[in-house]
N, C-alpha and C positions, 0 to 999 in steps of 0.2 A: 619191233614192227613200226614201219613209217606211218606217220599220220597224214590226214588229208592235206593239211597246210604245207607239210614237208614235201609231199609229191608235187603239189602245185608250184612250190618254189623251185624245185629241181626241174620241172618242165620249163619254167622260164629261163633258168640257167642253161638248159639244154639248147635254147635258141642260139646262144653264143658259142657253145661247144656241142655241135650236133652228132659228133661221132665218138667212139671210144678212143680213137687215135687223137682227135683234137683235145679231149679231156686229159688224156695221159701226157700229151706233149706240154700242155699248160702246167700240170702238176710238176713234171720235171723241171720246167723253166722256173717256176716259183721256188721250188726247193733249191735249185742251184743259186738263185738270187739271194736267198737267206744266207748263204754261206760267203757271200762277198763282204769286204770290209765295210763298215758304216760310212756313209758320205760325211764330208766336212761341213760343219756348221759355222757360220760367221755371225758374230753378234756386235752390233754397233748401235750407239745411242747418242742423244743430245746433239744432233747434227747442226741444229739452228741456222739453216741456210748456208752453211759453209761449203759451197759446192766443190771448189777446187780440192779442198782436203778430203771431202767425202769420196770424190771420184778417184782420187789417187789410192785411198785406203781400199776402196772396192777393187780397183785394178791390181793392187799388189797382194790382195787378200791377206792383209796384215802379216806380211812376210812369208806366207805359205808358198808363194811361187819361188822366192830365193831359196826356200828350204828344199823345194823340189830339184832346183838347179844344182845345189850343193849335194844332195843325195845322188843324183845322176852322174855328175862329173867329177866331184871330189877334187883332187889334186891334178886331174888331167888337163884342166885348162886354167888360165891364170885368174886372179880375182878381178882384174880390169875386164877380162873377157865375160866373167859371170855378171858383172854389173852392166855391161853393155847388153847381154842377152836378156837380163831382167828387164832393162828399160825398154828394149825392143817389144817384149811381151806386153808391157804396160801401155805403151804409146807406139805401136808399130808404124803408123803413118808419119808421125813427127820424127821419129828416129830414123826411118828409111830415107826421109828427105835429107837429113844431116849426112847420113852414110853415103847416099848416091852422089852428093856434092863433094865428098872428100876421099871416097874409096877409088883407088886407081884401077884395081883388078875386080870390078864388081861382079862379074860372073862367078869367080872363084869364092867371092864372099858369099854369094847366094848358095852355092853349092855347099859350103861349110855350115852355114847357118840354118839351111833348110833341114840338113841332117840332125843338127842339135835341136831344132824345134820339134822334129818328128820324135826324137828321143824323149823330150819333156812331155810331148802330147801322149806318148805310150804310157808314161809313168803315171800321169794324171788320170788317164781313162781306164787304168787297170782295175779300179775298184768298181767299175760299172759293167752291166751286161753290154754285148755288142749292139743290142737293139737300142738301149738308151743313148749309147754314144752315136749311133747311126741317126737318131732323131735329132741330135745337136749339130750334126754336120752342115756346113753351109751348101746350098743346093749347087753352086757353081763348081764346087770342087769335091762334092761328096764321094764320087767314085775314086778320084785320085787319092784323097786323104785316107779313105778306107783301105786301099791297096798299100799305101805307105805305112799304115799303122799295123796291118796284119801281115805284110810281108816280112821276110827274114833275110836281111842283107848279109848275115853271117853265114848262110848256107849257100854253097857254090851254085846250086841250081837256080837260086832266086837272086843272087847277087847282081848279075847283069840286068835283070828285069827291074830290080829296085833302083839302081843308079840310072837306067835310062829313063825312067819316069821323071827323076829330078832333072836330068839333062834336057829332056824334051820340054819340060816346063820352062826351063831357062831360055832355051833356044826359040820358043814360040812367044817369048816376051811376057809370060804370065808370072814370072817369079815373084815380082813385087806383090801381086795380088795373092799369091799363095802364101807368102809370109804373113800378110795381114790375116788371111783366114785362119791360119794355124794359131797365131797369136790370140785371136778372138776365141778360137775353140778352147785353147788352154785356160783362159780366163773364165770361160763358161764352166768348164769341167772342174777347175780346182776348188770351187765352192758348190756343194750340193744344194744348200739352202741358207738364205739370209734372214736374220732376226733383226728388225729395227725396233729398238726398245724405247721409242718415243721421242718427241720433240724434234720434228723435222723443221718446224717453222720459227720465225722470229729472230731478231737480232742480226743474223747474217743476210746478205743481199739476194741470195738466190735459191730460196726454197722451191720455187717453181721448176728449176732445172734439176734439183734433186728428185722431185716428184716425177718428172719426166723419165729420169733414169730408172727409178724404182718400178715404174710401170712397164719398162722394157725387160726387167730382171725375170729369169727363167722360173725362179722359186723363192718367194718372199712372204713373211708375215710381219705385221706391224703391232706393236702395243701402244695405244694412244698415250700421248703425254699431255699435260695441261696446255702447252702451246698449241698442240695439234687440235684439241677439242675447242679452243678459242676460235680457230679458223673454220673448224666444222660448224660451229655455231653461227659465225659470221655468214658462212655460205648459205646457211638454212635461213637466214634473216633476222638473227637476234641482234637488235640495235646495240645493246650495251657491248657485245663482243665485237661488233663491226667498229665501234668506237675504240675498243681496246687494241685491235690489231693495227688500226691506223695510228693510234697514239704511239705503239712500240716501234712501228716502221719510221715514224717521224723522229723519235727519240734517237734511233741509231742511223739516221740518214739514209733510210732504205725505202722511201716511198715509191721508188722506181719499181720495186717488186710488186707493188699493187698496181701502179699505173701501167707500166710496160709488161711486167710478168703476166699480169692477169687482165689488162685492158680495161681497168676500172677507172671511170672518169671522176677525178677529185676536184674539178674546177669549181663546182658549186660550194664545196666545203673551203677551198682557197679564198674565193670571194667573200664568204661569210666571215672567216677568220680575219681576213685583212680589214673588213668594215668594222667589225666589232672591237678588235684589238689594235687598231691603226696606230695609236699613240702609246700603247703598252709595250715596254721593252721585253716583257716576258722572260725576265731574268731567271726564274726558276725552271725554265724549260729548255735548257741548253742542249744542243745536239751532240752526241757522242759519235763523232764521225771518223772515218779512216781518210787520211790525207790524199792517198792515191785513188780514192773512189768517191770522193764528194766534192761538189762545187760549193765552196763556202758562200757564193753569192745567194744560195738557196736558204742560207741559215735562218735569216730573219723570218722568212715565210714559214719554214718548218717549225719554228718556235711558236708562231702564232697558231698554226694548225694544231700543234700539241696541246696548247692551252685551251682552244675551242673544243677539241675532242675530249679532253680530260673533264671539262666541266659537264659536257653532255653525258659522258660515261658515268660520272658520279650521280647525275640525276636519274639516269635510266637504271643504274644498279639499285638506287634507292626504291624505285618503283617495283623492282623484282623482290627486294627484301620485304617490302610492305605486302606484297602479294603472297608471300610465302613465309609466314611466321614459323613454319616448320624448319626452316633454314637456320634459325636462331643466329641471325646476324644483325640484330639491332645496334650493336656496338659500332657497325660500319656506317650507320646513318649519322653523318657529321655535318652535312650542309645546314641542318636545322640547329645545330649546336654552335653555329657561328654568330657572335655578336658583332655585327659589321660596324656599329658605332664605336665599340671599344677596339676593334680590330683583333679579336681574339676568337679562339674556339676552344670548347670544353671537351676533352677526351678522357674517358674513365674517371670523370669527376675532377679532373685537373684542368685548369685554364692555361692555355698557351697563346702567346703572341702570334699573330699571323705574319708571314713574310711577304704576303701578296694580298691585297684587299680590293683589287679591281675585279668586279664580277658583274659586268654590265648586263648579263643575260639572266640573272637570278632574280626571281620574284621572292622577296623575303617572307611574303604572306603564304607562299606555296613553293619552297625552294627546290622541290623534286619535279616540277613541271617544266616541260620544255617551252621555250618561247616559240612564237609562231614561226620565226625565222629558222630556229633550230630544228623544228618539226619538219619543215620543207627540206632541209639539208638531210635529215635522217631518212626521210621517205625516198629521196633520190638515191641515197647510198644503199638502202635496202634493195631498191630495184636493181642497181648496178651490180652488187654482190650476187644477188639471185640469179642474174642473167649473164654472168661471166661464164662463158662455155668452158674456158679452160679450168677455171676454179671448180666448177661444178664437176668437171671430169676428174680432177684430182682428188676432191672430196669424196666422190662415189667410190674411187679406188681405196680411199682410207676405210670407208665403211665396209667394203667388200673384202679387203685383206687384213683389216684391223680389228682389234678387240681391246677390252679393258685388261685382260690378261691372257696368257697362253701357257699351257702345260705341254711340253714337248721334249721327248726323249729323257724324261726324268728330271727336268729343269722347269721351275716355275718362273715365268718372265712377266714382270709388270714394270711400269715406269717409276711410280713413286714409292708407295708404301701400303701396308695393311694397317688400317687405323686401329691403334691399341690404346688401352688405359695405362696409366703408370704402373699398375700392379700386374701387367702382362695379360690381361683378359681382353678379348676382342671387344672393341668399342661398339655398342649398340647405337644405331643411328636411325632416326625417324625420316622416312621418305614418304611424303604424302599420307601421313597417318599411321603407317605401319613401321615396325622396327626390323633392322636388318643388321647383320655383322658378318665379318669374314668373307667367305666366297659368295654368300647370298647377297651381300652388299654390292660387290663388284657386278653381279649378274643383274640386279634390279636397275643399278645405275646405267649399265650398258643397255638395257631394254629402253630405257627412257631417252638415252642419248640417240638411239636409232629412231624412236618416235619423233624426236625434235626435227629430224630430217625427212622422214618418210611418212609419218601419220597423216591421214586425211582429215580425221575427226579434229575440229579446231581445239577442243578443250584438251585433248591428249597431245596434240602438237605443241600447244602452249606450255604444258608441263614439261615435255621434252626439251624445248628451247630453254626453259628456266634451268633444267638440269645440266645442259651443256655449259651454262654460265656457272652453276654451282660447282661443277667439276673443275673449272678453271681456277677457283680461288677459295672454296669453302674449306674450313679446317677438317671436316670429315670426308673431304674428297680424297679417295686413294691416289689420285694423280697429282695432288698438290701437297697434302701432308704437312701443312704449317698452320699455326694458330690463327693467323690473319695475313692478309695482303695489304701493306701500308702505302698504298698509292697516294692517298690524300696527305698523309703525314710527310712523305718524302718530297712532295711538291710544295707544301704550304707551311711546314712547322719546322722551326730551327733545331728544337730539342730532338737530337739524334736517338735518344733512348726510346722515342716513339716509333722509331723505324724498325724496331726488332720484330722479327717473325719466327717465333720459337717453333721447332720442329716437333712432329709427333713423337712420343715415346718410342715408336718402332725403331728409330735410328739409334737409340741407346740399347734397347733390349735385344736386338738381333746379335749381340756379342755373346748372348746366353744360348747354348746349344739346345737346351730343353725348349726355349721359346722358339727358335728356328725350326725345330722339329715339329712343334705344334702348328706353326703356320703352314709348313709343308703338308702335314697330314690333313689340314682343313681343305687343301686343294687336291687330296688324293695321292699324295707322294710320300713314300717312306724308304729309307735306306741311306747308307753312307755316301753313295754316289749321286744323291740328289742335291740340287743347289737352288738358291734364290738369286736371280740375276736382275738388277734394276739400275736405273740411272737416276736423273733429276737433281741430285745433290752433287755439286761439283767436288771432287776429291782434291784438297789442298795439299799437293805433294810437297810444295816448298816449305810447308809448315809441319811436314813429318806424317801426314795423313796416308793411309793406305786403302786402296779399293777392296782388299781381301779382309773379310770378317769372319768371325766364328770358325776359325780354323779351316778357312776355305769354302765353308758352306753358303756363304753370302757374299756376292760380288757386286759392288756398286761401281759401274763403270763409266760414270761421267767425270772425265778428267780434263775438261776444258776444250772440247771440240771447237766451241765458239770462241772466236778471237776476243770477244768481250770478256771472257773469263780467264784467258791464259796468263794474264799478268797476276792473278790470284793463285791459280793452279800450279803454274810453273811448267806445265807440259801442254800438249795439244790433244789430249784424249786417250782413252783406253779402248781397246777392243778385245774380243775373245774369239779364240779358235777352238773348236771342239771336233777332233778327229777320231779315227778309231783308236788311237793310242792314249787319248786323254784330253784334258782341257788346259789351255795355256793363254796367259794374259799378255797382250802386246801394248807397250807403252810408246806413244807417238810424239815426235817433235813437230813444231809448226811447219807447214808446207808453204814454200815460197811461191813457185809457179811451175806450170807444166814445161815452159821453156828452160828453166833452171834444172829441172829433173832430166830433161832430155840431154841437155848439154853436159851435165856434170855426172849423171847416172847416180845421183844421191837419192837416198830413200828416207822415209820419215819414221820408220820403226826403230826406236832407240835401243830397246831390249825386250826380250820375252821372258816371262816367268812362268815355269810350270806349276799350275794350280793343283792339278790331280793327274796322275798317271794310273790307268786302269791296270789290274792285275792280269787280265787276258784282253787281247785285242778284240775290240767291239765289232760284231758283225751286224748285218742288216737284221738278222734274227733278233738282236737284242733292242732293236728301235721300235717306236710306235708303228711305223710302216711295216716292220717285220711281224708284229703282232697281228695286223690286218691281213697280211699275206698268209699267216698261218690258218687264220679263220677261212680265208678263201680256199686254201689247200684242203681243209677239212670238208668244205661244201663240195669241192670238186671230186674228192675221194668219195663222198656219198653218192654223187651223180655217177661216177665210175661204176660203183657197186650196183646201182640201180639199173644201169645198161646191162651189166653182166648177169643180173638176176632176171632180166626181161620185164622189170617193172616200168621202165621207160624204154621205148624204141629208138634206135639211131635213125638219124635222117640221112640215109645213104644217097 
């Protein structure tokens, strides 16, 4: 017998489905969708502002479009034609410009290639309901594309109708626009959902362009990386993180990403740096630049900016450490360990000579206090970061679509690691006086990270701002996962043994299947088809390292997307594709340029490795969305029963 709450719920549901016919139709629709193939998921990580490479991999879906072309046409067209068709789908406007300039019989070309694009579009849309495809259609060509997709040119009665549509499109001068629309639709349909497993920002020059594209994507989630939380904290007004993101941008010759990308005025900082370090060569603050993207005339200024913000960063970090003894970071308080007369610093009880002893803004009686001039610069930077409309829009998107971790279709996604002890136990971490570990640690840190941006209460907001910094570099931060960040040592100490940043035991212990299963279970996952997917630590392929761990249960897919890492890794990143047939890993070569890709038809997927092939093809019913649909079906069936038993009346 139905309870009062059940009847109340069904009456609310009846407002959406007011009749037996409406209810039955939706049940039929949902049950049908459950039997469609699972949508394709695309995993990408550690983008680090490399927009061109990111854009190309998103456009080619890590080789999925080429695979569809191969499946559809096999040996019926040449490899050259397949490359041309693939490039057309990736970059329709650019490729069309080239083709129109060189193709003598352009109408014939349109006729052939519109047919081919429709074939690929049919194949990519076959795993979706008509309703879902219809929602993705461009408004200008919705009717035409729907007719082309659903028409049967192989049936005599429809053959003339089908080809007359294409002929009419060509004769009315709309062929070029239809080609672009079909290519855009194929790219939209080829991937059902995109996962970005952290580190969109820093090192590369165009994180703002990456964020613009992500905001346009039809379905995306983000797992925050430590470089993302540094920008989130900077946007929220954390001064130490503001200094951090400026320092890294200056280090890689990318201050334009702050000034031009986000409209943040750095002139007060530039003036301050030039005044304080006018005669300082700042030799320890060399710019790691790209010759084709950097004006070396800016180098002297950028080096001075680096030094100025590094000193301010170290001071501000010291203030956070002193304010939060819970963080257990006293070993990072190094400014007060400097003996300026001897020119040394004491680290872990060992005295080291300093490579740089020019510190004009440090008061040795209170080394962590900002000078009056530094405070003025910081105040203006906080105002500029908080009031950058574009930065705030991007960071709000990170909060809306992002999390510390995601559990999605049997996979656990996070950027860095689950903090562990050497013996494999979950590390207990104190956060504002209470201990947390495993999933609960992730949850509490995310809660405070959100407070750092959104909280109104000043005390809670300050805690949140401090946690955003903690996430950036603390040894117990799941998105960092190293013993320490040795910024001071790398800038001021010659002994390279002090530069070491030992990794959390997680990175050794994940080779143990029992340990991996323990982590998965902590986040509610069990079974042979479950995986951990993370990035953060570059895979040094040239040294024989592999992204595949624990017999395929753990996949670390940072392979050097950032050009700054490619010399070490030997490749330009890994991505994953998870479709209804299984999980495959794509290895990428460095991307040169759109112009080169359009001209030569070259791609950047060097090869794909099958990580896991499922025993039975995955259906929507096997996914998280499918589980929700089954619950909806159960509710609708209860409503249908209530209608038929007269418990609820139809609204006719």
